[in-house]
C-alpha positions as CSV (number, residue, x, y, z in Angstrom):
1,M,-20.4,52.7,13.2
2,D,-24.1,51.7,13.3
3,V,-25.0,55.3,14.3
4,Q,-22.9,56.6,11.3
5,V,-24.6,54.3,8.9
6,K,-28.0,55.3,10.2
7,E,-27.2,58.9,9.6
8,I,-26.1,58.1,6.0
9,N,-29.3,56.1,5.5
10,D,-31.4,59.1,6.5
11,K,-29.6,61.3,4.0
12,V,-30.1,58.6,1.3
13,E,-33.8,58.4,2.0
14,K,-34.2,62.1,1.5
15,T,-32.5,62.0,-1.9
16,L,-34.5,59.1,-3.3
17,P,-37.4,61.3,-4.6
18,I,-34.9,63.3,-6.7
19,I,-33.3,60.2,-8.1
20,N,-36.7,58.6,-8.8
21,S,-37.7,61.8,-10.6
22,I,-34.6,61.5,-12.9
23,F,-35.6,58.0,-13.8
24,E,-39.2,59.0,-14.4
25,E,-38.1,61.8,-16.8
26,L,-35.7,59.5,-18.7
27,K,-38.5,56.9,-19.2
28,K,-40.7,59.5,-20.9
29,R,-38.4,59.2,-23.9
30,I,-36.6,55.9,-23.3
31,V,-38.6,52.6,-23.4
32,G,-37.0,49.7,-21.6
33,Q,-33.2,49.7,-21.5
34,N,-33.3,49.7,-17.7
35,D,-29.7,48.6,-17.4
36,L,-28.6,51.5,-19.6
37,L,-30.6,54.1,-17.6
38,R,-29.3,52.7,-14.3
39,G,-25.8,52.7,-15.7
40,V,-25.7,56.3,-16.8
41,I,-27.1,57.4,-13.4
42,I,-24.4,55.4,-11.6
43,G,-21.7,56.9,-13.9
44,L,-23.1,60.4,-13.4
45,L,-23.1,60.1,-9.6
46,S,-19.7,58.5,-9.5
47,N,-18.0,61.0,-11.8
48,G,-17.2,58.2,-14.1
49,H,-17.0,58.2,-17.9
50,I,-19.3,55.7,-19.7
51,L,-18.9,53.7,-22.9
52,I,-22.1,52.4,-24.4
53,E,-22.0,49.7,-27.1
54,G,-24.8,48.6,-29.3
55,V,-26.0,48.6,-32.9
56,P,-27.4,51.8,-34.3
57,G,-31.0,52.8,-33.4
58,L,-31.1,51.7,-29.8
59,A,-31.5,55.2,-28.3
60,K,-27.9,55.6,-27.1
61,T,-27.6,59.2,-28.2
62,L,-31.2,60.0,-27.2
63,T,-30.5,58.8,-23.6
64,I,-27.5,61.0,-23.1
65,R,-29.1,64.0,-24.7
66,T,-32.2,63.6,-22.5
67,L,-30.0,63.2,-19.4
68,S,-28.3,66.5,-20.0
69,E,-31.7,68.2,-20.4
70,I,-33.0,66.8,-17.1
71,L,-30.0,67.9,-15.2
72,D,-29.8,71.3,-16.9
73,L,-26.1,70.7,-17.8
74,G,-24.2,71.9,-20.8
75,F,-24.1,69.4,-23.6
76,N,-22.1,68.9,-26.8
77,R,-22.2,66.1,-29.3
78,I,-19.1,65.3,-31.3
79,Q,-19.5,63.0,-34.2
80,F,-16.3,60.9,-34.5
81,T,-15.2,60.2,-38.1
82,P,-11.9,58.9,-39.7
83,D,-11.0,62.5,-40.8
84,L,-11.5,64.1,-37.4
85,L,-8.6,66.1,-36.0
86,P,-7.6,66.8,-32.4
87,S,-8.3,70.5,-32.9
88,D,-11.9,69.7,-33.9
89,I,-12.3,68.5,-30.3
90,I,-10.1,70.5,-28.0
91,G,-9.8,73.7,-30.1
92,T,-6.8,75.6,-31.6
93,L,-4.9,78.8,-31.6
94,I,-6.2,81.7,-33.8
95,Y,-4.0,84.6,-34.8
96,N,-5.4,87.9,-33.8
97,Q,-4.1,90.5,-36.2
98,K,-5.2,93.4,-34.1
99,E,-3.3,92.3,-31.0
100,S,-0.5,90.5,-33.0
101,N,-0.8,87.4,-31.0
102,F,-2.4,83.9,-30.9
103,E,-5.6,83.4,-28.9
104,P,-7.2,80.1,-28.0
105,K,-10.4,79.1,-29.6
106,K,-11.8,76.5,-27.3
107,G,-13.4,73.4,-28.9
108,P,-16.6,71.5,-28.1
109,I,-14.9,69.5,-25.3
110,F,-15.4,72.5,-23.0
111,N,-18.8,71.5,-21.7
112,N,-20.3,69.3,-18.9
113,I,-21.6,66.3,-20.8
114,I,-19.8,65.3,-24.0
115,L,-21.4,62.8,-26.3
116,A,-18.6,61.1,-28.2
117,D,-20.7,59.5,-30.9
118,E,-19.3,56.4,-32.6
119,I,-16.0,57.0,-30.8
120,N,-14.4,53.9,-32.3
121,R,-14.4,55.5,-35.8
122,A,-11.7,58.1,-35.0
123,P,-7.9,57.9,-35.6
124,A,-5.3,57.5,-32.8
125,K,-4.4,61.2,-32.5
126,V,-7.9,62.2,-31.7
127,Q,-8.2,59.4,-29.1
128,S,-5.0,60.7,-27.5
129,A,-6.5,64.2,-27.2
130,L,-9.6,62.8,-25.7
131,L,-7.6,60.7,-23.3
132,E,-6.0,63.8,-21.6
133,A,-9.4,65.3,-21.2
134,M,-10.9,62.2,-19.7
135,Q,-8.0,61.5,-17.3
136,E,-6.8,64.9,-16.3
137,K,-10.0,66.9,-16.9
138,Q,-7.9,69.4,-18.7
139,V,-6.7,70.0,-22.3
140,T,-3.6,71.6,-23.7
141,I,-3.8,74.1,-26.5
142,G,-0.4,75.4,-27.6
143,D,1.7,76.1,-24.6
144,H,-1.2,76.5,-22.1
145,T,-3.4,74.1,-20.2
146,Y,-7.0,74.8,-19.6
147,P,-9.2,73.1,-17.0
148,L,-12.5,71.7,-18.2
149,P,-15.8,72.7,-16.5
150,K,-17.3,70.8,-13.6
151,P,-18.9,68.3,-13.7
152,F,-17.2,66.9,-16.8
153,L,-18.3,63.5,-18.2
154,V,-17.6,61.7,-21.4
155,M,-20.4,59.4,-22.5
156,A,-19.3,57.6,-25.6
157,T,-21.2,55.4,-27.9
158,Q,-19.7,52.8,-30.2
159,N,-21.0,50.2,-32.6
160,P,-19.7,46.6,-32.3
161,I,-16.2,46.4,-33.6
162,E,-17.2,43.7,-36.0
163,Q,-18.8,46.4,-38.1
164,E,-16.9,47.9,-41.1
165,G,-15.0,51.1,-40.4
166,T,-14.7,50.6,-36.6
167,Y,-11.6,50.0,-34.6
168,N,-10.6,48.8,-31.2
169,L,-10.0,51.6,-28.7
170,P,-6.5,51.8,-27.2
171,E,-6.3,49.8,-23.9
172,A,-5.1,52.9,-22.0
173,Q,-8.2,54.8,-23.1
174,I,-10.8,52.2,-22.6
175,D,-9.5,51.7,-19.0
176,R,-10.5,55.3,-18.3
177,F,-14.1,54.4,-18.8
178,M,-15.7,53.5,-15.5
179,L,-18.4,51.5,-17.2
180,K,-18.9,49.7,-20.5
181,I,-22.6,49.1,-20.9
182,K,-23.9,46.7,-23.6
183,I,-27.4,47.2,-24.9
184,F,-29.6,45.1,-27.1
185,Y,-32.7,45.2,-29.2
186,P,-36.0,45.9,-27.3
187,K,-38.6,43.3,-26.6
188,K,-41.6,43.1,-28.9
189,D,-44.0,44.8,-26.4
190,E,-41.4,47.6,-25.8
191,E,-41.0,48.1,-29.5
192,K,-44.7,48.5,-29.9
193,I,-44.6,51.3,-27.2
194,I,-41.7,53.0,-29.1
195,L,-43.8,52.9,-32.3
196,D,-46.8,54.4,-30.6
197,R,-44.7,57.2,-29.2
198,M,-42.6,58.0,-32.3
199,I,-44.9,57.3,-35.2
200,N,-46.1,60.9,-35.4
201,D,-42.7,62.4,-34.7
202,D,-44.2,64.5,-31.8
203,E,-41.7,66.1,-29.4
204,I,-41.7,64.5,-26.0
205,K,-40.8,67.1,-23.4
206,V,-38.9,66.4,-20.2
207,N,-38.6,68.5,-17.1
208,K,-35.4,69.8,-15.4
209,V,-35.1,67.9,-12.1
210,I,-31.9,69.3,-10.6
211,N,-29.1,71.8,-11.3
212,K,-25.3,71.6,-10.9
213,Q,-25.4,72.6,-7.2
214,K,-27.8,69.8,-6.3
215,L,-26.0,67.3,-8.4
216,E,-22.8,68.2,-6.6
217,K,-24.5,67.4,-3.3
218,L,-25.5,64.0,-4.7
219,T,-22.0,63.2,-5.7
220,E,-20.7,64.3,-2.3
221,L,-23.2,61.9,-0.7
222,I,-21.7,59.0,-2.7
223,N,-18.5,59.6,-0.9
224,E,-20.2,59.1,2.4
225,I,-21.7,55.7,1.6
226,Y,-20.1,53.1,3.9
227,V,-17.9,50.3,2.6
228,S,-16.8,47.7,5.1
229,D,-13.4,46.1,5.1
230,R,-15.1,42.8,4.2
231,I,-16.5,44.3,1.0
232,K,-13.2,46.0,0.2
233,N,-11.4,42.6,0.5
234,Y,-14.1,41.1,-1.7
235,I,-13.5,43.7,-4.4
236,V,-9.7,43.2,-4.3
237,E,-10.2,39.4,-4.5
238,I,-12.4,39.8,-7.7
239,T,-9.8,42.1,-9.4
240,N,-6.9,39.9,-8.4
241,A,-8.7,36.8,-9.7
242,T,-8.6,38.3,-13.2
243,R,-4.8,38.5,-13.0
244,N,-4.0,35.3,-11.0
245,P,-6.9,32.9,-11.6
246,K,-4.9,29.8,-10.5
247,E,-4.9,31.2,-6.9
248,Y,-8.6,30.5,-7.0
249,N,-8.5,27.1,-8.7
250,L,-9.7,28.7,-11.9
251,D,-8.5,27.1,-15.2
252,I,-9.0,30.3,-17.2
253,D,-5.5,31.8,-17.3
254,S,-5.0,30.7,-21.0
255,Y,-8.0,32.9,-21.9
256,I,-6.6,36.1,-20.3
257,D,-3.7,38.1,-21.7
258,Y,-4.0,40.9,-19.2
259,G,-6.3,41.2,-16.1
260,A,-8.0,44.2,-14.7
261,S,-5.9,47.1,-13.5
262,P,-6.1,48.6,-9.9
263,R,-8.4,51.2,-11.5
264,A,-11.0,48.4,-11.7
265,S,-11.0,48.0,-7.9
266,I,-11.5,51.7,-7.4
267,Y,-14.3,51.9,-9.9
268,L,-15.9,48.8,-8.5
269,A,-16.1,50.4,-5.1
270,R,-17.3,53.7,-6.4
271,A,-20.0,52.2,-8.7
272,A,-21.1,49.9,-5.9
273,K,-21.6,52.9,-3.7
274,A,-23.7,54.6,-6.3
275,N,-25.8,51.4,-6.7
276,A,-26.3,51.3,-3.0
277,L,-27.6,54.9,-3.2
278,L,-30.0,54.0,-6.0
279,S,-31.2,51.1,-3.9
280,G,-31.9,53.4,-0.9
281,R,-29.0,52.2,1.3
282,G,-26.2,54.1,3.0
283,Y,-23.9,51.0,2.9
284,V,-22.5,48.7,0.2
285,T,-23.4,45.0,0.1
286,A,-21.9,42.2,-2.0
287,D,-24.9,42.3,-4.2
288,D,-24.1,45.9,-5.1
289,V,-20.6,44.8,-6.2
290,K,-22.0,42.0,-8.3
291,T,-24.6,44.2,-9.9
292,V,-22.0,46.7,-11.3
293,S,-19.2,44.2,-11.8
294,F,-19.9,43.2,-15.4
295,D,-20.1,46.8,-16.6
296,V,-16.9,47.7,-14.7
297,I,-14.7,44.7,-15.5
298,R,-15.8,43.4,-19.0
299,H,-13.6,46.0,-20.9
300,R,-10.6,45.6,-18.6
301,I,-10.0,41.9,-19.3
302,I,-7.9,41.6,-22.4
303,L,-8.8,38.2,-23.9
304,S,-6.2,36.0,-25.5
305,Y,-6.4,34.6,-29.1
306,E,-7.4,31.3,-27.6
307,A,-10.4,32.8,-25.9
308,E,-11.5,34.5,-29.1
309,A,-11.0,31.3,-31.1
310,E,-13.1,29.3,-28.6
311,G,-15.8,32.0,-28.3
312,I,-15.1,32.7,-24.6
313,S,-16.4,36.1,-23.5
314,A,-15.3,38.4,-20.7
315,E,-18.7,37.9,-19.2
316,E,-18.2,34.2,-18.9
317,I,-14.8,34.7,-17.2
318,I,-16.4,37.2,-14.7
319,T,-19.1,34.7,-14.0
320,N,-16.5,31.9,-13.3
321,I,-14.7,34.3,-10.9
322,F,-17.8,35.0,-8.9
323,N,-18.5,31.3,-8.6
324,A,-15.0,30.8,-7.2
325,I,-14.9,33.6,-4.6
326,V,-16.6,33.3,-1.3
327,V,-19.2,36.0,-0.8
328,P,-18.6,37.9,2.5
């Protein structure tokens, strides 16, 4: 096993310059927001959809657009609004008078990276159409099903749900997002740098770092990252504690209506493997799991009315769980 891990470590070491180049290009336009940048790279390498939450003006859209440029991938931005229709996303059938038949006109969902901007402003039917694309990586137009291009990633932004005109996403859909990343206002020194860069509205150019073929090799390398049985057990314990907190002497069950699904365990492992790669290792540690846990689990814990009334957050519950579980 040690020989196998050493071989993976060697492969990881060779890929680090490419990953570092991606970060360097992103930072040409994005100041601070290190958790956001690391999160989008983890989601990209793990083939996991990402939900980014924050107030307007924090470079959510700019980050995703810049990433698509750096990776030389196809990109479409869809602005979600209350009057959006499913056909506006997936496409529709158009009647061809010459051929006397209906032909599909594919919508903007047919691309590599989809920016679903302000996703929590759209109605339920639109969310259902997007759900099929996210889960099955295909869409249905009329009687036919069409596969989406590879890679296919939805990177959605949403404003905090307390804002007017925003709605909670369905639990089934939000569970399909591997990560939910929360971002906040920049620090004063960071905002000064942003001002210096943007005050003249000059274009900041970024370089293309890799193409689809090289990206595919990186995602294949993620599959090789070693996860020991001890770490797998640790991941399962974390997820189980969100459903059965009393087993771990945690007095938090009244704050949780529903715990994390098995998809949380899968995504924890995959995201932890990607984090290990970014850290230059060919194996996963408990610290990798902890690093990605908040982004993976926070949106999968359905809080009770009591938790909301007492101001208990999902992050506090996750922290209590980590304090109760023995680190392998």
